[in-house]
N, C-alpha and C positions, 0 to 999 in steps of 0.2 A: 445625556446633555440634549437639551432642546434648542434647536437652531431655527432662527427666522431669516427669511430671504426677502429683500426688497431693493428697488432701485428707482431712479428717475423721480425724485420727490419734487424737483423744480419749485422750491419754496418761494422764489420770487415771482415767477409768472403765475403761480397758483395762490398767491397771497390774497387775492380778492375773494376767495372762498372762505376765508377765516372769519369767525365772528369776532366782535370787539373783545380784546384781551387774550384771544387765542394765539398760540404760536405752534409751528409744526414740530419743534423739538419737544414741547410739552405734550402734544397729542401723541407723538411717537413713543415717548417715554411711558405715557399712560397705557398705550397698546402693549408695549413690551412687558410692563408690569402685569397687566390683566391676563396676558397669554403665557406668563411665566417663561419668557424666553431667556435662555442663558447666554446665547451668543447671537448677535445680529450681523449678517453679512450684507453690507450695503454697497451695491454695485454701481455707484457713480451717479453723476448729474444731480447733486443736491441743489445746486444753484448755478447761475451764469456768471459767477465771479468768485475766484478762489478765496478772497477775503471773507465773503459771506459763508462759503462752505467751511472754512476753518472755524469761524465763529459758531456755526451750527454744531460742528463736531465737538467743540469745547463745551457747549451747553449740554450736549448729550452725555459727555463725560461727567459733568457736574451733577446731572440727574442720578447717575450711579445706579442704573437699573440693570443693564445688560452689558456684557463686554461687546465691543464693536470691532469688526475688521472692515476696512473701507478701501476701495480703489476709486480714483477719480475718473469721471467721464469727460468727454470732450468739452462740455459746458463748464465743468469745474476748472478747466485751464484758462478760461476767459478772464479778462479784467478790463472791461470796456471803459468804466468811468475813470480808471487810473491810467489808461492808455499804455498798459504794460505789454510788451511784445516779446519778452524772452521766455518762451514756453519751456525751454529746457530748465531754466532756473526755477520756474514754478513747479515743475515736476520734481525737482530735487527737494523743494520745500515739503511737498507731500510725502516724499520718502523719509523725511526726518521726523514725521509724526508717529506717535505711539501706536495708532491703529492701522499703520501701514504694513501690509504683508510683502511688498516688493523687496526682494533680497533678505527677507525676514519672515519665512513661513511661520504660521501660527500653529504650533504643535499642540495636539490634544491627547495627552497621555502618550502611550507607546503605539497606539493603533491608527491615529488619524492625524491629518495635517491639512490646514487651509493654505493653499498657494494662490496668490492673487496678482493681477497685473491689469492696468487699464486696457492694454491692447490698443491697436490702431487698425486702420483699414488698408488692405492691399489691393483693392479694386476687384478681387477675384469673384465676388458674387454678382457682378454686373454682366451685361451682355457684351460679347466680343465685337459688336458692331461699332463700338466707340474705341478710340485710341487712348493710350496712356496720356498723351498730351491733352486730350479733351477732358479726361478725368481730372488731371492736375489743375485745370482751370476752375473746377467745382462750380460751374455755372452753365445752365441751359436757358433757352428762351423762356421756359416756364418758371424760372426762378434760380436762386443760387443757394449753395450749401454754405452756411455762415462761418464755418471754420476757416474758410479762405480769408475772412476779414479779421478774425480774433485769435487764431492759433498760428504761431510762428516758430515752428521747429527749425533747428539748424540743418536738418536733413529733409528729403522729400518724404511723402507719406509712406511709400512702400519701404523705404529704408527704416523709417520709424517703426513700422509694423514688424519688420524683420528683427530689429534691435529688441523690441518688447517680447517677441517670441523667444529670443535668446535668453532674456531675463527669466521668462517663464520656465524654460527648459532647465536652466541652472537651478532654480528653486525646486522644480520637480525631482531632479536628481538628488538634491540635498536631503530630502525627507526620507530617503531610503525606501524601505518596503511598506511604509505606512499607506493606508487607504487615503485617497486624496479627494478633497473638496476644492475644485478649481473655480475661481471667480475672475471674470473679466467684465469690462463694461461693454465692449463690442461683441457682436454675434460671432459664434464659432461653429455654427451648424446651419446648413442650408434651409432647414425647416423653419427657421426664424427670420428669414428675409422674404421679400415679396416674390411670389412665383412669376417667372418670366415665360413668355414675352409680356411686357407691360409698357404702355406708351411713355410713362414717366420713370418707372423704376428699372427699366433697361439701363438707365444711366445712374439713378440715385442709389441703387443697391451697392454701388461701388463704395459708398461711405458708411455702410452698415456693419461691416465686419471684415474678417480675414479668412479666406478659404484655406490658406496655408496652415492655419491653426488646427484644422481637422485632424492632421496627422498625429497630434499629441494624444488622442484617444486610443490610438493603436500602440503607442509606446509606453504609456503610463497607466496605473490602476486608478483612473478617475471615476469615482463612484457617483459624485454629484457635481454638476457643472452649472454655475450661475452666470447669467448674462443680464444685460439691460439694453438701453440705447434705443430700441425700436418702438417702445411704448406699447408692446403687446403684453398680454397676460396669458401665458401659455406654459404648459409642461409637456415633456416628451420623455418616454422611456425607450431606450434603444441600446441593445447589446451591453447590458449590465450598467449603463450610465443613465441617471435621471437628469434631464436638462430643465432648468428653471428660467423663466423670464417673467419677473414679477414687478412690472413697472407701474408706479402710480400714474405717471404720464401727465398729459395736459388735461386740465379740468374740463375742457370742452368735450372730452370723450368719456367723462365719468358717468356712472349709472345713477348717482345721487348727487345732491348738493352738499353733502356733509363730508368734510375731509377725514374725520376720524373713521366713519363707516367705510369710506373708499380705501383708506389704508388697511383696515381690517379685511376688506375684500381682497386687497392686493397681496398682502404678505403671505408667503408660503412657509410652511413649517415642516421640519423632519427631525427625527431623533437619532442619535448615535450612542453606542455603548462605548464609553471611554474608560 
């Protein structure tokens, strides 16, 4: 089986790069077809409104090129134009979709399983010179983290991160002795955040991932680990695990002006024997 990895399409903010008549779902379907991808692991932030993300996933299903497993990113929980503020309800709607692996690991034969969860941030990758109360405000003089305006969990961030870790562990246990492909939106490894000290990211690293998730690699046979969120394109091999961060990201950081070429540059691929 040939597996493709990608995240952070941001189809709304990157729409200006499309030629007349182009759409990101069509371009992605074309890429998957050309690369003969059997399964796409899409690690969140398709758009900044869950309605648009649902519509994109529906169109990808209709293209019927590759199977897709998807975990939402923080932007996918937003719904600015509809002023929706019940993020727990939106998360439940994602869990009810066919391409959702949360509570529903995607089994690949008897040997492999995809376990996925959006994950959330526990502030663990930031500097300890800030307090939990300062992190919870999600705002410094240099700017603010927009989840403070558009994401409204019934629990605080660290409690959400803990709850999502619990969901991950439950699914990791469920797949038994299969080799694991784990997918989150947030970062789970310190090599994928900004090195500290840093005048800005001493604070903003707090919202990039969860340091507590690192313990999962010691407990479970995670062979491939997929992340997104940080808009890096980076791979790392460490202690029998390959880590992937394949973010299309913001067009202002692209190498070219062509969205298809950028997606082709971005997508990582690997094969497994199923």
